[in-house]
N, C-alpha and C positions, 0 to 999 in steps of 0.2 A: 502494499499500499503505499501510495508516496507522503513523502514527509517535506517538513519546510523550516525553511532555514527565514525566521522571520526580523526584521530590528526595527526601532523606532527612534531616530539618529533626531537627534536637535543639538544646534551651533554646530555648526559641520563648522566648521574653519579651513577652509577652499587652500587648497598652497600647493607645493614642488613634495613634501609625504602624500596630503589627499589623492593628488593624481597617481602619485606612482602607484596608493592604490591601487582605483582606481583601473590605474596602465596595465599590474596585477593579478586580481581573479577571476575575472576569465579563466583565465591558464590552468590556478588551484580548482575551477567547478569541472571542467570539460572529466577527468580519468572519475569521479565521483558520480556521473549523468545529474548535475547539476543548473541550471539553469534558468536567469532571472525574469519573473513573474512579473511583479513589480520595482521601478525600480524609481520614487524618487517623483516617481507622475505628479498632473495639475488632483490634488482634493478638491473637493469639490462636497463640504462637509456639512450635514442634515441635521445633525443634534450632537450637540455639549463641543466642547476646546479643539481647537486641533488646532497644530503646530508641527512643523517639523517633512523626516524625509521616511515614506512606510519603503523597509525593502523586502524583498517577498524572492527566493530564490525554491526553487524545490526538486524534490528529488526523490527515485524511483523509489526508498525507502527510508525511515531512520536511521539505523545502524547506516548506511549513505547520508547521512546525515550531516551523525557525531563523526563519519570516520575525514569526512572534509576534512570541520573544523577545528577536529588536532594534528590535522595532517601540518608536513613540517616544512611546506612551501603555504600552506595558506596560514599557520600563524609568526612563519618571517615573517611578511607583509601585516599584519593586522594593528604590531604596533602603530602604524606609519597611518591608521585613525585611529584607531583608540585616544591617539592624543592629541589628536582636531576633533574630536566628537565629543558634545555627550550621546546618552539616550540607553536603548534596553535591545538585547538582544537574547531572543530563543530558538527552543525545535522545535516544530510539535509535528504529533501524525495525524495526513490527514483524513478521507470516509469515505468510504466506497463512495460508490456514485448511482449503488441504492439508500444511499442515507435521507429518513428520512427524521426531522424535529425530534418528534415521537421514541427514536431508538434513544433516544439521555436518560429516558423514562424505567429505564431494563435492567435492571439487579445488574450489575460489574460483574464479570463472573471471574471465577475464581473461588 
């Protein structure tokens, strides 16, 4: 099942480090099947407050997303972003194509 790396970044200071991070990240994604779904696009706010940039990267599985984040290639460029942006980042499982909202009401398996 697909999984996603999600980041909500604020206070990004564009400069040489961030440019180097952006130039390097695509190469870190390829070996793990990662691809950008959202990368800081225009937000049309419907409810609540919003600021910053949203980034969503899809991976074929949570295991591959974890491997990407922990990979030496990504860890080598990550400090370039961390020094120049605030925010949060996390991994999250996707849902199957036939998922319905009420599926979350079912008791957890296990």
